[in-house]
N, C-alpha and C positions, 0 to 999 in steps of 0.2 A: 220405667214409667215415662211415657211421652208427655211432655209438659205443654200446656196452653199458653203459659206466661213465664218468661224468664226474668227474674229480678236479680240485679247485680248490686251487691252491697247489703250486708247484714247488720247495719246499724239500726237506729231507731226508725228511720223512714222505711228502709227496706223490710224490716221485721213487721212493721205495722201494715204495709201494703200486702205482704205475704199472708198475714193473718186475715185481713179482710177478704182476700180472694179464696184462701183455702177453706175458711169457715162456710163459704158458699158452694163448696164442692168443686171448685175450679182447680185443675192440676197445675201446680207451680213448681218451678225449679228455682231455688234460692242459692246463688253463688256468693261465697264469702272467702276472700283470700286469706284471712287470718285462720290459722290451722293447717295451712298448706305451705308452711315455711315462709310465709310473708306476714308483714305487720307494718302498719303506718308508724311514723315517728311518735304519734300521740298515744297509741294504744299500749296497754300493759299486758293484755292477755288475749285469748281467742274467743271469749264468750260473745254471743250475739247481743246486740243492743248494749254494748259496754258504754258506761258513762265516763268520758275521758277527762272531764274537768270537774265542775261542781257536782254535788249530789242533790242539788235543789231543782225542783220544777217550778220554783217561784210561787207567787201567791195562789192560794186555792180559794180566794174570796170571789165567788161568782156573782156577788151583788154589786161590787164597786170596782172591779179590776178586769182589764181586758184578757189577761192570761188566765185568770180564774174562770171567766166566761168560756174561754177555749177549753179548759178542763171539762166544764159542764157539757159542752157540745160533744166532745170526744167520748165522754162516758155514755151519752145518749146514743152514740153510734157503735157501741160495743168495742171500744178501743182496747186492744191488748196492752198497749203501753200504759194507759191509765189504770187498768186493772192490776197490772204488775206493780205500779207505783203505789196504789192503795194497799196492796198486800205487803209491801216492803217498807212502808212509811216509818219514819222515826220522828220524835218530837221536834217541831220547828215552828211553834207558834201558829200564825195564820198561813205559813208557807207549807208546801208539800215537799218534804225532803225524804230521801229513801236510803236504805242500806243498799249500796250499789251492787254488791255481790248477790244479794238475795233478789234484787230487781232483775238483773241479767239472767240469773238462773231460772226465774219464773218465766221470762219471755222465751228462753230457749226450750224449756220443757214443754210449754204450751204449743210451740211451733212443731217440735219433734213429734208430738202426739197427733198431729193432723195427718190423716191417711193419704190426702192428696198433695202433700207437700214433701218435696225432696230437698234436703239441705246438702249442698256439695261444697267442700272446701277446695276452692280452686281460684286462681287468678285469671281474670278476663282482661285481655290486652286490646281488644278491638270491639267497636260497636257492632252488634249483630246486624247482618245484612237483611234479615227478614225475621218475622215472628214477633208477636207482641212482647215488648220488652220494657222494663222499668229500670232506669239507672238511678241508683240511690247511694252513690259512693262517697258523698260528703265532701267537706272542704279540703281534705288531703287525698284526693283521688290519685291513685298510682300513676306514675309518669307516662307509661305506655298508653293506658286508657285515656288519660288526659290529652295526650297527643292525638289520639283518634277522635276524641270529642272536638278538639280544636280544629282538626282537618274538616270535620263535618259542619262546624258552625262558623268558621272564620277565625283567624288568629286574633283579631281585635275583639272578639265576642266572649272570650273566656279569660277572666281575670286571674292572675296568679299572685298578685300582691294587692292586698285590700287596704286602700287608704280611705278611712271612714271619717267624715266630718260630722260633728254633732248636729242633731236635728232638734228644733225647738217647736213647741206647740204655738201656733199663730196667736191664739187668744191670750197668751201669757206675755206678749211683747207690749211694752209701753209706747204707744204711738203718739203720746204727748211729747216724747223725747225723740223717737225715731221718725223717719219719714220715708215715703216711697218715691223712688226715682231710679233711672238708669244713668250711667255716666253720660254727660252732655245731653241727657234726655233722649238718647238714641236707644229705644227699646222696641219690643215686639208686641206691645199691648194692642188688643183689638181696637181700642179707642184712640190709638195713635199717641197716647200720652207718654209712652216710654217709661212707665212706672213699673219696672219689672223687679226691682230689688227693694228690700227693707234696709235702711241705712241707719247705723248706730254711730253718732259722732263722738269723737274724743278730743279733748284739749291736749296740749303738749304734756301737761302734768299727768293727766290720766293715762296717756300713751306710755310715758316713761315708766310709770308704776306698773302698768300692765305688762310691758316687755320684761321688766325685772321679775315679775311673777312667773312668766313663762320660763325664764332661765333658772329660777330657784325652785320651781315646782317639782314634786316627786314624780319620777317617771317609772313606767313598767319596763321590764327587761325583755328583750327578744328571747324566745325559746330557742333551744339548741339548734333545731332544724331550720329556724328562720334567720339565724345570725349571719349566714353566708349570702343572704339575698340582699343585693345592694339597693339603696334608695335610687329612684329616678326622679327627675325634677318635678314631674307631675304629681308626685305624692310625698314631697318633702315635708316632714313634720314641721309644724309652725314654730316649735321651740328651736329647731335646728336653723330655720331661717332667721329667727331672732338673734341667734348667737353669731351670725355673720356680720353684724353691725347694727348700730342704733337705728339707722333709717331703712334697713333692708325691708322690713314689713311695710313701711310707708311707700315703697316703690314696688310692692308686691300685692298681696291680698288685702292690705289695709290702705291702699292708695286713695287719697282724698280728692284728687283733681277731678274736675267736672261734676262734682256733687255739691250743689248749692243748697244749703240747709235753710228751709223756710222758717224754722223755729228760731233761727238766729238772725233773722232779717232786720231786726230793729237796729238803727244806728247806735243805740246805746249798749248793745250787747258787747261785752268785753272781747269776745273771740272774733267778732266779725262773722261774715256768712260762711266762711270756709273752715272746716274742721282741720285739726292737725293730722288726724288719721280717722279712717272710717272702717267699721266692721260691716260687711254686707251679708245679708241672708237672701237666699234664692228659693223660690217656690219648689217644693220637693214632690208634691203629689197633685193630681188634677183637682182634688177637692179644695186645695188651697189651705188646708188645715195644718200642714207641716212645712217648715222652712229650714233649709240647711245653712250652716255657717260657712261661707265660701272660703276655701283654702285653709280650713282649720283642722285638717287631719293631725293627729297628735298622739304621742306616747305618754302624755300625762295620765296619772292614775285618775280613776273616775271621780272620787271625792274631791280631788284637786281641781278637776275641770269644773265641777259645779261651783266650787268656791270662787275660782278665778273668773270664770265666764260671767258670773253674776255681778262682777264689778264693771262690766261693760255697760255704758249708759243705755238705758232702755231694756236691758236684760236682767235687771235687778230681781225680778220675780219670775225669771224664765223657768218653764217646766220643760224638761228634755225628754223627747220620745226615744232618743238614742244618744249616747255619748261617743266621743271620738275614739279612734284607734288606728293602729297600723300593724298588720300582721299578714303572714302568708296565708293565702286562701285560694280556693278554686270555686268559682261560681259563674253561671251563665248570665249574660245580659238577657234575662228571661222575657222582658216585655217585647223585645224585638225578635226573639227566636222561637218562643213557645206559643201555641194557640191557647184558647181558653180552657182546653182540657189537658194542658201540660204536655202536649205532643210537639215534637220537633218538626218545624215546618218543612224542612228538607227531607225528613225521614219519619213520616207520621206513625210508623209502627213502634216508634220509641217515645216513651214518656220519661220525664225526669221528675224526681221527687226529693224532698229533704233539703239540706243546706246548700246543695249544689244549685238549686233554683234561686237562691238569694234570700232565703229566710234565715233567721238567726235564733238559736235556742233549741233546747231539747224538745219542748212541747210543740213548737212551731214546726220543727223538722218532722216529728212523728205525724202531725196533723196533715202535712202535705203528702206524706206517704199514705195516710188513710184515704185522702181524696183521690190520689192516683189509683189506689186499689179499687175504690168505688167506681171511678170512671171506667176502668178496664173491665170490671164485672158487668157494668151496664152495656159496654160495647159487645162483650161476648154473648150476653143475653139478648142482644138486639133491641134493647130498651133505650129510648131517648134519654140523654143525660140532661138533667136540670141542675144548674149550679146552685149552691146554697146562697140565700139572699145576702147582699152586701152588708146588710144590717147585722148579720151574725159575725162572730169572730172568724169562722172558717171562710165565709164569703169575703170578708174584708181582706184577709190575708191572701186569698186566691186572686182577688181583683188586683191587689198591689203587685203580685208576682207576674200576672199575665196581661197587664196593660195600663193600670192606673198610675203606676210610677213613671217618672220622667226617665226615659231610656238613657239619655246622655249623662245622668247623674245617679244611675241605679246602683244601690249598695245594699248589702244584707240588712235585714230589719226584723226586730221583734214585733209581735203583735202589740198594738196600742190603739187607744181610741182615736188617734189622729188618722187612722186608716179607714174609719167608719164614716158614713154620711152623718153630718151633724144632726142632733135632735132638733125638734121644733124650737124656734126662736124664743117662745114664751117660757121654755124650761129654765128655771133659775140655775145659776152656775153651780150652787151647792148640790143640786139634784141631778146634774147632768150625767154623772156616772151611773146612777140608778136608772136613768132614762135609757142610756145605751144598753145596759144589761137586760132590762125589762123588755125592751123592744126586740133585742136579739133573741131572747128565749121564746117570745111569742112567735116570731117569724120562723125560728128553727122548728117549732112544733108543727107549723103548717107545711114546712118543706120535708120533714122526715118521711112521710108516706110515699114520697117520690123515689126514695132510695131502693134499689133493687134488693130483694130479700135473698 
């Protein structure tokens, strides 16, 4: 069978893209290296759509949760991944968890039954020079293909070690304690104010206690295939910096010089105007709803991060869109490399999908595969592509990947309400989650008729 679309990678994203195309009668070749004597360090078997970590698809609450809304939208679009998850679900409260073997078996059987889909067990080492292609090889892309992608995108555009700083929802930061400023007021603000950072001040006592918490906190271990990857200075875990000396952080990411605290301006304030140390947060998306903790990549376990980072003045009620981490990964700097249809600017016959685009999580990966499949189907049909509204979970995630995120700090991200345009100001905080999901569902219903059948 001569294929119209070549999909490389049979994980969640590749399987979902193949399903969306094949069910529309488009001829697809799906290449998967597992089963051809190859396997990534994370995989245990050869099944398509193997779940390599947790068996949870997280919350299925589509009334108050962003990932639950994404579940709802994918079901509305006939997602194979969601259908398989529903058929293989196991009890997990309000979460959607699955029997991973049943789940993968259902996906593979459904794909194998498609008459226009050919599944080939083979390793692909080079980006195809022509023909519609979707690359969905995930965060552990095989070295030869990763080298080919790197050659096509530039060595600095493909990350191989993922230093993730925590990201905080802006409206959970206490600005009665924090203040906005750049060091020495030298910033890039349009108003010339230089107020580019949110600053959290610490006294000496608070700093000493915080540093000790970094040293004592429980850390995650590197996986076997990550252990040989050395740190480089740009992604040094904050707890490693803390271990180098009491003042190392104060001369690094927590440097207080040039940051004059207006909340401490009173002559009676015991600290004076200058903090002993300062934690800075930098805007992470164009909406200004998400802010990342500068220099706070970490191997602390997630629960430990929440506990310790909420001891930082001004972050006592912090809500985290993403927690920190440090692990081997492969992902594109998508905002600079991909267009709004996930196409590589230097080779527009190639689309990327899944975690390699910089999304994080099973459902997010599958959803980007779904979108890549729909975009390719529209291109083959000669139908104009209309992106899902940014008020939907699909649209918010796509916008983040293809342009809303700050390119110089782009990191993998789960779907969360910080990626959505905020609801109307008059919506009360307790009702904001329902406002996000209600608006998203209504806008999805208007958009669905534009999708090629």
